[in-house]
C-alpha positions as CSV (number, residue, x, y, z in Angstrom):
1,X,76.6,89.7,77.3
2,X,76.8,92.0,80.4
3,X,75.8,89.1,82.7
4,X,78.5,86.9,81.1
5,X,81.1,89.6,81.7
6,X,79.9,90.1,85.3
7,X,80.2,86.4,85.9
8,X,83.7,86.2,84.3
9,X,84.8,89.3,86.3
10,X,83.8,87.7,89.6
11,X,85.4,84.3,88.7
12,X,88.7,85.8,87.4
13,X,89.1,89.0,89.4
14,X,92.2,87.8,91.1
15,X,94.2,87.0,87.9
16,X,95.1,90.1,85.9
17,X,96.7,88.1,83.1
18,X,93.6,86.2,82.4
19,X,91.5,89.3,82.7
20,X,93.7,91.0,80.0
21,X,93.4,88.0,77.7
22,X,89.6,88.1,78.2
23,X,89.4,91.8,77.5
24,X,91.7,91.5,74.5
25,X,89.5,88.7,73.2
26,X,86.3,90.8,73.7
27,X,87.9,94.0,72.4
28,X,90.8,93.5,70.0
29,X,91.9,97.1,70.5
30,X,94.5,96.8,73.4
31,X,94.0,100.4,74.6
32,X,90.2,99.9,75.0
33,X,90.8,96.6,76.8
34,X,93.2,98.4,79.2
35,X,90.7,101.2,79.7
36,X,87.9,98.7,80.5
37,X,90.2,96.8,82.9
38,X,91.2,100.0,84.7
39,X,87.6,101.2,85.0
40,X,86.5,97.9,86.5
41,X,89.4,97.9,88.9
42,X,88.7,101.4,90.1
43,X,84.9,101.0,90.2
44,X,85.3,98.5,93.1
45,X,87.9,100.5,95.0
46,X,86.8,101.7,98.4
47,X,90.2,102.8,99.8
48,X,90.9,106.5,100.2
49,X,94.2,107.9,99.1
50,X,96.7,108.2,101.9
51,X,97.1,111.8,103.0
52,X,100.3,113.2,104.4
53,X,100.6,114.3,108.1
54,X,100.5,117.9,106.9
55,X,97.3,117.4,104.8
56,X,95.7,115.8,107.9
57,X,96.9,118.7,110.1
58,X,98.5,116.3,112.6
59,X,100.5,117.7,115.5
60,X,103.8,116.0,116.5
61,X,102.1,113.7,119.0
62,X,99.5,112.6,116.4
63,X,102.2,112.2,113.7
64,X,104.1,109.9,116.1
65,X,100.9,108.0,116.8
66,X,100.3,107.6,113.1
67,X,103.8,106.1,112.8
68,X,103.1,103.7,115.6
69,X,99.7,102.8,113.9
70,X,101.5,102.1,110.7
71,X,104.0,99.8,112.5
72,X,101.7,97.9,114.8
73,X,98.0,98.3,113.9
74,X,97.7,98.7,110.1
75,X,98.4,95.1,109.4
76,X,95.0,94.2,110.9
77,X,93.2,97.6,111.1
78,X,93.3,99.7,108.0
79,X,92.2,103.2,109.1
80,X,90.0,103.8,106.0
81,X,88.9,100.3,104.9
82,X,88.6,96.8,106.3
83,X,89.1,95.2,102.9
84,X,91.5,92.3,103.3
85,X,92.2,93.0,107.0
86,X,91.6,90.8,110.1
87,X,90.1,93.5,112.3
88,X,87.5,96.3,111.8
89,X,88.3,99.6,110.3
90,X,89.2,102.2,113.0
91,X,87.9,105.2,111.1
92,X,85.7,107.2,113.4
93,X,86.3,104.8,116.4
94,X,86.0,107.6,118.9
95,X,83.0,109.2,117.2
96,X,80.9,106.2,118.2
97,X,79.5,105.6,121.6
98,X,80.6,101.9,121.6
99,X,83.4,100.0,120.0
100,X,82.1,98.0,117.0
101,X,83.2,94.4,118.0
102,X,83.3,94.4,121.8
103,X,80.5,96.8,122.5
104,X,82.7,98.4,125.2
105,X,82.5,102.2,125.6
106,X,84.6,104.0,122.9
107,X,86.8,106.0,125.3
108,X,90.5,106.4,126.0
109,X,90.4,104.1,129.0
110,X,88.9,101.2,127.2
111,X,91.0,101.6,124.0
112,X,94.2,101.9,126.1
113,X,93.2,98.6,127.8
114,X,92.7,96.9,124.5
115,X,95.9,98.2,123.0
116,X,97.9,97.2,126.1
117,X,96.4,93.8,126.9
118,X,94.6,92.7,123.7
119,X,91.1,91.3,123.3
120,X,89.8,88.2,121.7
121,X,91.9,87.7,118.5
122,X,94.0,90.8,119.1
123,X,97.4,90.6,120.8
124,X,98.4,93.1,123.5
125,X,101.2,95.6,123.0
126,X,102.2,96.3,126.6
127,X,105.5,94.7,126.1
128,X,106.2,96.6,122.9
129,X,104.8,100.1,123.5
130,X,105.5,102.5,126.3
131,X,102.7,104.4,128.0
132,X,103.7,107.5,126.1
133,X,103.6,105.6,122.8
134,X,100.1,104.4,123.7
135,X,99.0,108.0,124.4
136,X,100.5,109.1,121.0
137,X,98.6,106.3,119.3
138,X,95.3,107.3,121.0
139,X,96.0,110.9,119.9
140,X,96.2,109.7,116.3
141,X,93.1,107.4,116.6
142,X,91.1,110.5,117.6
143,X,91.9,112.0,114.2
144,X,90.4,109.1,112.2
């Protein structure tokens, strides 16, 4: 039966209503079905809880960079996961020697260039962000 459940889970993972019907059929006890569904949903979760600026120890420049990141970057680059995003995760981007996709050096100069002018599928933000905002963004990226 576990292989059947695994197959059904993979086939129906996107539809919670069907999953509840399945679990209620397998286990008539509604609370047990809910517990199983919750366990399976959390077992595949790889996203960390979002911490506050204070929990992260961000200074005012880094906090402003985080706000900019949330407004412009997060839609494609989740800081702690790349699940469902277009671009790579940026967690630890400056802890590596090279950027993951382009292979360029992971330094302020290269990342500034990419943020301002874009690269491959990424649009540039030179018309949207000031030089100070780009510096704030980099200050935040260094904390990831």
